[in-house]
N, CA, C, O and the ligand as a Tripos MOL2 file, in Angstrom:
@<TRIPOS>MOLECULE
protein
  185   183    47     0     0
PROTEIN
NO_CHARGES

@<TRIPOS>ATOM
      1 N         -23.7580   -0.9520  -21.8250 N.3       1 MET1
      2 CA        -22.4030   -0.4800  -22.0080 C.3       1 MET1
      3 C         -21.8780    0.1440  -20.6950 C.2       1 MET1
      4 O         -22.5480    0.9660  -20.0700 O.2       1 MET1
      5 N         -20.7060   -0.2570  -20.3140 N.am      2 ARG2
      6 CA        -20.1580    0.2540  -19.0790 C.3       2 ARG2
      7 C         -19.0690    1.2730  -19.3490 C.2       2 ARG2
      8 O         -18.3190    1.2030  -20.3230 O.2       2 ARG2
      9 N         -19.0270    2.2060  -18.4460 N.am      3 LEU3
     10 CA        -18.0080    3.2610  -18.5330 C.3       3 LEU3
     11 C         -16.9160    2.9990  -17.5240 C.2       3 LEU3
     12 O         -17.1650    2.5600  -16.4010 O.2       3 LEU3
     13 N         -15.7260    3.2730  -17.9420 N.am      4 TYR4
     14 CA        -14.5840    3.1590  -17.0180 C.3       4 TYR4
     15 C         -13.7430    4.4060  -17.1260 C.2       4 TYR4
     16 O         -13.7230    5.1160  -18.1310 O.2       4 TYR4
     17 N         -13.0560    4.6270  -16.0380 N.am      5 ARG5
     18 CA        -12.1480    5.7510  -16.0310 C.3       5 ARG5
     19 C         -10.7720    5.2840  -15.5960 C.2       5 ARG5
     20 O         -10.6240    4.3460  -14.8130 O.2       5 ARG5
     21 N          -9.7930    5.9530  -16.1180 N.am      6 CYS6
     22 CA         -8.4270    5.6730  -15.7330 C.3       6 CYS6
     23 C          -8.2620    6.0360  -14.2360 C.2       6 CYS6
     24 O          -8.7080    7.0870  -13.7750 O.2       6 CYS6
     25 N          -7.6110    5.1300  -13.5130 N.am      7 ALA7
     26 CA         -7.4420    5.3820  -12.0990 C.3       7 ALA7
     27 C          -6.4010    6.4810  -11.8400 C.2       7 ALA7
     28 O          -6.2920    7.0040  -10.7310 O.2       7 ALA7
     29 N          -5.6690    6.8050  -12.8540 N.am      8 LYS8
     30 CA         -4.5890    7.7640  -12.6720 C.3       8 LYS8
     31 C          -4.9720    9.1490  -13.1200 C.2       8 LYS8
     32 O          -4.8980   10.1100  -12.3530 O.2       8 LYS8
     33 N          -5.3870    9.2480  -14.3780 N.am      9 CYS9
     34 CA         -5.6310   10.5660  -14.9310 C.3       9 CYS9
     35 C          -7.0830   10.8600  -15.2110 C.2       9 CYS9
     36 O          -7.4380   11.9150  -15.7360 O.2       9 CYS9
     37 N          -7.9240    9.8920  -14.8450 N.am     10 LYS10
     38 CA         -9.3670   10.0660  -14.9450 C.3      10 LYS10
     39 C          -9.8580   10.1670  -16.3890 C.2      10 LYS10
     40 O         -10.9730   10.6140  -16.6590 O.2      10 LYS10
     41 N          -9.0070    9.7470  -17.2860 N.am     11 GLU11
     42 CA         -9.4160    9.7490  -18.6730 C.3      11 GLU11
     43 C         -10.4910    8.6880  -18.8930 C.2      11 GLU11
     44 O         -10.4370    7.6080  -18.3040 O.2      11 GLU11
     45 N         -11.4390    8.9930  -19.7190 N.am     12 ARG12
     46 CA        -12.4840    8.0100  -19.9740 C.3      12 ARG12
     47 C         -11.9420    6.9120  -20.8940 C.2      12 ARG12
     48 O         -11.2660    7.1720  -21.8900 O.2      12 ARG12
     49 N         -12.2610    5.7090  -20.5240 N.am     13 ILE13
     50 CA        -11.7860    4.5790  -21.2940 C.3      13 ILE13
     51 C         -12.9470    4.1000  -22.1800 C.2      13 ILE13
     52 O         -14.0490    3.8060  -21.7170 O.2      13 ILE13
     53 N         -12.6420    4.0420  -23.4290 N.am     14 ARG14
     54 CA        -13.6450    3.5190  -24.3600 C.3      14 ARG14
     55 C         -13.2100    2.1590  -24.8490 C.2      14 ARG14
     56 O         -12.0410    1.9210  -25.1530 O.2      14 ARG14
     57 N         -14.1730    1.2870  -24.9140 N.am     15 GLY15
     58 CA        -13.8100   -0.0480  -25.4030 C.3      15 GLY15
     59 C         -14.0290   -1.0870  -24.3380 C.2      15 GLY15
     60 O         -14.5390   -0.8030  -23.2550 O.2      15 GLY15
     61 N         -13.6470   -2.2540  -24.6560 N.am     16 ASP16
     62 CA        -13.8320   -3.3740  -23.7350 C.3      16 ASP16
     63 C         -12.6610   -3.4790  -22.7860 C.2      16 ASP16
     64 O         -11.5320   -3.7710  -23.1800 O.2      16 ASP16
     65 N         -12.9620   -3.2330  -21.5260 N.am     17 ILE17
     66 CA        -11.8840   -3.2660  -20.5500 C.3      17 ILE17
     67 C         -11.3670   -4.6690  -20.3130 C.2      17 ILE17
     68 O         -10.2770   -4.8580  -19.7720 O.2      17 ILE17
     69 N         -12.1380   -5.6310  -20.7130 N.am     18 ASN18
     70 CA        -11.7310   -7.0140  -20.5410 C.3      18 ASN18
     71 C         -10.7230   -7.4800  -21.5880 C.2      18 ASN18
     72 O         -10.1600   -8.5720  -21.5060 O.2      18 ASN18
     73 N         -10.5210   -6.6130  -22.5680 N.am     19 THR19
     74 CA         -9.5120   -6.9320  -23.5650 C.3      19 THR19
     75 C          -8.1310   -6.9450  -22.9460 C.2      19 THR19
     76 O          -7.7430   -6.0100  -22.2450 O.2      19 THR19
     77 N          -7.3970   -8.0030  -23.2070 N.am     20 VAL20
     78 CA         -6.0810   -8.1240  -22.6410 C.3      20 VAL20
     79 C          -5.1640   -7.0570  -23.2290 C.2      20 VAL20
     80 O          -5.0750   -6.8890  -24.4450 O.2      20 VAL20
     81 N          -4.4920   -6.3490  -22.3440 N.am     21 GLY21
     82 CA         -3.5220   -5.3840  -22.8040 C.3      21 GLY21
     83 C          -4.0540   -3.9780  -23.0290 C.2      21 GLY21
     84 O          -3.3580   -3.1020  -23.5420 O.2      21 GLY21
     85 N          -5.3010   -3.7880  -22.6340 N.am     22 ILE22
     86 CA         -5.8450   -2.4350  -22.8390 C.3      22 ILE22
     87 C          -5.1520   -1.4610  -21.8910 C.2      22 ILE22
     88 O          -4.8660   -1.7720  -20.7350 O.2      22 ILE22
     89 N          -4.9010   -0.2930  -22.4200 N.am     23 GLN23
     90 CA         -4.2260    0.7360  -21.6160 C.3      23 GLN23
     91 C          -4.9410    2.0500  -21.7930 C.2      23 GLN23
     92 O          -5.6680    2.2660  -22.7630 O.2      23 GLN23
     93 N          -4.7210    2.9130  -20.8440 N.am     24 CYS24
     94 CA         -5.2200    4.2590  -20.9950 C.3      24 CYS24
     95 C          -4.4540    4.9170  -22.1340 C.2      24 CYS24
     96 O          -3.2260    4.8530  -22.1970 O.2      24 CYS24
     97 N          -5.2050    5.5510  -23.0360 N.am     25 THR25
     98 CA         -4.5960    6.1600  -24.1610 C.3      25 THR25
     99 C          -3.8690    7.4360  -23.7930 C.2      25 THR25
    100 O          -3.0750    7.9670  -24.5690 O.2      25 THR25
    101 N          -4.1420    7.8990  -22.6370 N.am     26 ASN26
    102 CA         -3.5670    9.1800  -22.1980 C.3      26 ASN26
    103 C          -2.2670    8.9770  -21.4200 C.2      26 ASN26
    104 O          -1.2620    9.6190  -21.7280 O.2      26 ASN26
    105 N          -2.2720    8.1030  -20.4260 N.am     27 CYS27
    106 CA         -1.1230    7.9410  -19.5760 C.3      27 CYS27
    107 C          -0.5370    6.5380  -19.6200 C.2      27 CYS27
    108 O           0.5720    6.3040  -19.1400 O.2      27 CYS27
    109 N          -1.2670    5.6350  -20.1830 N.am     28 GLY28
    110 CA         -0.7280    4.2980  -20.3720 C.3      28 GLY28
    111 C          -0.9370    3.3430  -19.2000 C.2      28 GLY28
    112 O          -0.4630    2.2080  -19.2340 O.2      28 GLY28
    113 N          -1.6380    3.7920  -18.1700 N.am     29 THR29
    114 CA         -1.8510    2.9140  -17.0510 C.3      29 THR29
    115 C          -2.8360    1.8260  -17.3820 C.2      29 THR29
    116 O          -3.6180    1.9300  -18.3280 O.2      29 THR29
    117 N          -2.7840    0.7940  -16.5950 N.am     30 LYS30
    118 CA         -3.6960   -0.3310  -16.8560 C.3      30 LYS30
    119 C          -4.6780   -0.4930  -15.7070 C.2      30 LYS30
    120 O          -5.3370   -1.5240  -15.5800 O.2      30 LYS30
    121 N          -4.7660    0.5090  -14.8920 N.am     31 MET31
    122 CA         -5.7070    0.4510  -13.8030 C.3      31 MET31
    123 C          -6.8910    1.3430  -14.0840 C.2      31 MET31
    124 O          -6.7600    2.5180  -14.4290 O.2      31 MET31
    125 N          -8.0350    0.7480  -13.9250 N.am     32 PHE32
    126 CA         -9.2460    1.5150  -14.2110 C.3      32 PHE32
    127 C         -10.2610    1.2680  -13.1130 C.2      32 PHE32
    128 O         -10.1700    0.3020  -12.3570 O.2      32 PHE32
    129 N         -11.1930    2.1320  -13.0490 N.am     33 TYR33
    130 CA        -12.3270    1.8680  -12.1610 C.3      33 TYR33
    131 C         -13.5940    2.1320  -12.8600 C.2      33 TYR33
    132 O         -13.6690    2.9190  -13.8040 O.2      33 TYR33
    133 N         -14.5930    1.4670  -12.3870 N.am     34 LYS34
    134 CA        -15.8920    1.5750  -13.0290 C.3      34 LYS34
    135 C         -16.5480    2.8900  -12.6650 C.2      34 LYS34
    136 O         -16.6030    3.2880  -11.5010 O.2      34 LYS34
    137 N         -17.0290    3.5340  -13.6690 N.am     35 GLU35
    138 CA        -17.6970    4.8130  -13.4470 C.3      35 GLU35
    139 C         -19.1990    4.5910  -13.2270 C.2      35 GLU35
    140 O         -19.8670    3.8730  -13.9710 O.2      35 GLU35
    141 N         -19.6860    5.2290  -12.1920 N.am     36 ARG36
    142 CA        -21.1120    5.1190  -11.9550 C.3      36 ARG36
    143 C         -21.8720    6.0620  -12.8600 C.2      36 ARG36
    144 O         -21.7040    7.2790  -12.7850 O.2      36 ARG36
    145 N         -22.6760    5.5220  -13.6820 N.am     37 PRO37
    146 CA        -23.4920    6.3740  -14.5450 C.3      37 PRO37
    147 C         -24.5990    7.0170  -13.7420 C.2      37 PRO37
    148 O         -25.2040    6.3810  -12.8790 O.2      37 PRO37
    149 N         -24.8590    8.2680  -14.0250 N.am     38 ASN38
    150 CA        -25.9700    8.9340  -13.3750 C.3      38 ASN38
    151 C         -27.2410    8.6070  -14.1110 C.2      38 ASN38
    152 O         -27.5910    9.2220  -15.1190 O.2      38 ASN38
    153 N         -27.9090    7.6300  -13.5790 N.am     39 ILE39
    154 CA        -29.1040    7.1650  -14.2510 C.3      39 ILE39
    155 C         -30.3070    8.0100  -13.7770 C.2      39 ILE39
    156 O         -30.6410    8.0630  -12.5930 O.2      39 ILE39
    157 N         -30.9090    8.6390  -14.7300 N.am     40 LYS40
    158 CA        -32.0960    9.4110  -14.3950 C.3      40 LYS40
    159 C         -33.3150    8.5550  -14.5630 C.2      40 LYS40
    160 O         -33.6720    8.1650  -15.6750 O.2      40 LYS40
    161 N         -33.9370    8.2710  -13.4840 N.am     41 LYS41
    162 CA        -35.0500    7.3950  -13.5420 C.3      41 LYS41
    163 C         -36.3490    8.1190  -13.8890 C.2      41 LYS41
    164 O         -37.3290    7.5420  -14.3610 O.2      41 LYS41
    165 N         -36.2880    9.3870  -13.6290 N.am     42 ASP42
    166 CA        -37.5360   10.1300  -13.8250 C.3      42 ASP42
    167 C         -37.4590   10.9920  -15.0710 C.2      42 ASP42
    168 O         -37.4480   12.2210  -14.9990 O.2      42 ASP42
    169 N         -37.4070   10.3350  -16.1960 N.am     43 ILE43
    170 CA        -37.4090   11.0760  -17.4370 C.3      43 ILE43
    171 C         -38.8710   11.2980  -17.8650 C.2      43 ILE43
    172 O         -39.5940   10.3680  -18.2220 O.2      43 ILE43
    173 N         -39.2500   12.5280  -17.8100 N.am     44 LYS44
    174 CA        -40.6450   12.8360  -18.1400 C.3      44 LYS44
    175 C         -40.7060   13.9880  -19.1340 C.2      44 LYS44
    176 O         -39.8890   14.9090  -19.1180 O.2      44 LYS44
    177 N         -41.6530   13.9000  -19.9460 N.am     45 ASN45
    178 CA        -41.9450   15.0090  -20.8430 C.3      45 ASN45
    179 C         -43.1000   15.8280  -20.2570 C.2      45 ASN45
    180 O         -44.2580   15.4100  -20.2670 O.2      45 ASN45
    181 N         -42.7560   16.9530  -19.7690 N.am     46 GLU46
    182 CA        -43.8020   17.7360  -19.1480 C.3      46 GLU46
    183 C         -44.2910   18.8210  -20.0810 C.2      46 GLU46
    184 O         -45.1840   19.5890  -19.7210 O.2      46 GLU46
    185 ZN         -4.7290    7.5500  -17.7760 Zn       47 ZN47
@<TRIPOS>BOND
     1     1     2 1
     2     2     3 1
     3     3     4 2
     4     3     5 am
     5     5     6 1
     6     6     7 1
     7     7     8 2
     8     7     9 am
     9     9    10 1
    10    10    11 1
    11    11    12 2
    12    11    13 am
    13    13    14 1
    14    14    15 1
    15    15    16 2
    16    15    17 am
    17    17    18 1
    18    18    19 1
    19    19    20 2
    20    19    21 am
    21    21    22 1
    22    22    23 1
    23    23    24 2
    24    23    25 am
    25    25    26 1
    26    26    27 1
    27    27    28 2
    28    27    29 am
    29    29    30 1
    30    30    31 1
    31    31    32 2
    32    31    33 am
    33    33    34 1
    34    34    35 1
    35    35    36 2
    36    35    37 am
    37    37    38 1
    38    38    39 1
    39    39    40 2
    40    39    41 am
    41    41    42 1
    42    42    43 1
    43    43    44 2
    44    43    45 am
    45    45    46 1
    46    46    47 1
    47    47    48 2
    48    47    49 am
    49    49    50 1
    50    50    51 1
    51    51    52 2
    52    51    53 am
    53    53    54 1
    54    54    55 1
    55    55    56 2
    56    55    57 am
    57    57    58 1
    58    58    59 1
    59    59    60 2
    60    59    61 am
    61    61    62 1
    62    62    63 1
    63    63    64 2
    64    63    65 am
    65    65    66 1
    66    66    67 1
    67    67    68 2
    68    67    69 am
    69    69    70 1
    70    70    71 1
    71    71    72 2
    72    71    73 am
    73    73    74 1
    74    74    75 1
    75    75    76 2
    76    75    77 am
    77    77    78 1
    78    78    79 1
    79    79    80 2
    80    79    81 am
    81    81    82 1
    82    82    83 1
    83    83    84 2
    84    83    85 am
    85    85    86 1
    86    86    87 1
    87    87    88 2
    88    87    89 am
    89    89    90 1
    90    90    91 1
    91    91    92 2
    92    91    93 am
    93    93    94 1
    94    94    95 1
    95    95    96 2
    96    95    97 am
    97    97    98 1
    98    98    99 1
    99    99   100 2
   100    99   101 am
   101   101   102 1
   102   102   103 1
   103   103   104 2
   104   103   105 am
   105   105   106 1
   106   106   107 1
   107   107   108 2
   108   107   109 am
   109   109   110 1
   110   110   111 1
   111   111   112 2
   112   111   113 am
   113   113   114 1
   114   114   115 1
   115   115   116 2
   116   115   117 am
   117   117   118 1
   118   118   119 1
   119   119   120 2
   120   119   121 am
   121   121   122 1
   122   122   123 1
   123   123   124 2
   124   123   125 am
   125   125   126 1
   126   126   127 1
   127   127   128 2
   128   127   129 am
   129   129   130 1
   130   130   131 1
   131   131   132 2
   132   131   133 am
   133   133   134 1
   134   134   135 1
   135   135   136 2
   136   135   137 am
   137   137   138 1
   138   138   139 1
   139   139   140 2
   140   139   141 am
   141   141   142 1
   142   142   143 1
   143   143   144 2
   144   143   145 am
   145   145   146 1
   146   146   147 1
   147   147   148 2
   148   147   149 am
   149   149   150 1
   150   150   151 1
   151   151   152 2
   152   151   153 am
   153   153   154 1
   154   154   155 1
   155   155   156 2
   156   155   157 am
   157   157   158 1
   158   158   159 1
   159   159   160 2
   160   159   161 am
   161   161   162 1
   162   162   163 1
   163   163   164 2
   164   163   165 am
   165   165   166 1
   166   166   167 1
   167   167   168 2
   168   167   169 am
   169   169   170 1
   170   170   171 1
   171   171   172 2
   172   171   173 am
   173   173   174 1
   174   174   175 1
   175   175   176 2
   176   175   177 am
   177   177   178 1
   178   178   179 1
   179   179   180 2
   180   179   181 am
   181   181   182 1
   182   182   183 1
   183   183   184 2
@<TRIPOS>SUBSTRUCTURE
     1 MET1         2 RESIDUE 1 A MET
     2 ARG2         6 RESIDUE 1 A ARG
     3 LEU3        10 RESIDUE 1 A LEU
     4 TYR4        14 RESIDUE 1 A TYR
     5 ARG5        18 RESIDUE 1 A ARG
     6 CYS6        22 RESIDUE 1 A CYS
     7 ALA7        26 RESIDUE 1 A ALA
     8 LYS8        30 RESIDUE 1 A LYS
     9 CYS9        34 RESIDUE 1 A CYS
    10 LYS10       38 RESIDUE 1 A LYS
    11 GLU11       42 RESIDUE 1 A GLU
    12 ARG12       46 RESIDUE 1 A ARG
    13 ILE13       50 RESIDUE 1 A ILE
    14 ARG14       54 RESIDUE 1 A ARG
    15 GLY15       58 RESIDUE 1 A GLY
    16 ASP16       62 RESIDUE 1 A ASP
    17 ILE17       66 RESIDUE 1 A ILE
    18 ASN18       70 RESIDUE 1 A ASN
    19 THR19       74 RESIDUE 1 A THR
    20 VAL20       78 RESIDUE 1 A VAL
    21 GLY21       82 RESIDUE 1 A GLY
    22 ILE22       86 RESIDUE 1 A ILE
    23 GLN23       90 RESIDUE 1 A GLN
    24 CYS24       94 RESIDUE 1 A CYS
    25 THR25       98 RESIDUE 1 A THR
    26 ASN26      102 RESIDUE 1 A ASN
    27 CYS27      106 RESIDUE 1 A CYS
    28 GLY28      110 RESIDUE 1 A GLY
    29 THR29      114 RESIDUE 1 A THR
    30 LYS30      118 RESIDUE 1 A LYS
    31 MET31      122 RESIDUE 1 A MET
    32 PHE32      126 RESIDUE 1 A PHE
    33 TYR33      130 RESIDUE 1 A TYR
    34 LYS34      134 RESIDUE 1 A LYS
    35 GLU35      138 RESIDUE 1 A GLU
    36 ARG36      142 RESIDUE 1 A ARG
    37 PRO37      146 RESIDUE 1 A PRO
    38 ASN38      150 RESIDUE 1 A ASN
    39 ILE39      154 RESIDUE 1 A ILE
    40 LYS40      158 RESIDUE 1 A LYS
    41 LYS41      162 RESIDUE 1 A LYS
    42 ASP42      166 RESIDUE 1 A ASP
    43 ILE43      170 RESIDUE 1 A ILE
    44 LYS44      174 RESIDUE 1 A LYS
    45 ASN45      178 RESIDUE 1 A ASN
    46 GLU46      182 RESIDUE 1 A GLU
    47 ZN47       185 GROUP 0 **** ****
C-alpha cells in the first residue's frame, strides 16, 4: 500500500490515487506526491 500526500495542504490521501477524479478531501487539489514511508529494517525484540 502506498501513501500519498496532497501537494498543497499535505493532507494524507487515502485510497487509490489512480482512480480518475480523485481529489484531496481537504482542499480539492488533484496534485499529490508519493510519501516515503519510513521503513524500519531493524525490527528486533530485545
Ligand atoms: Zn489538499
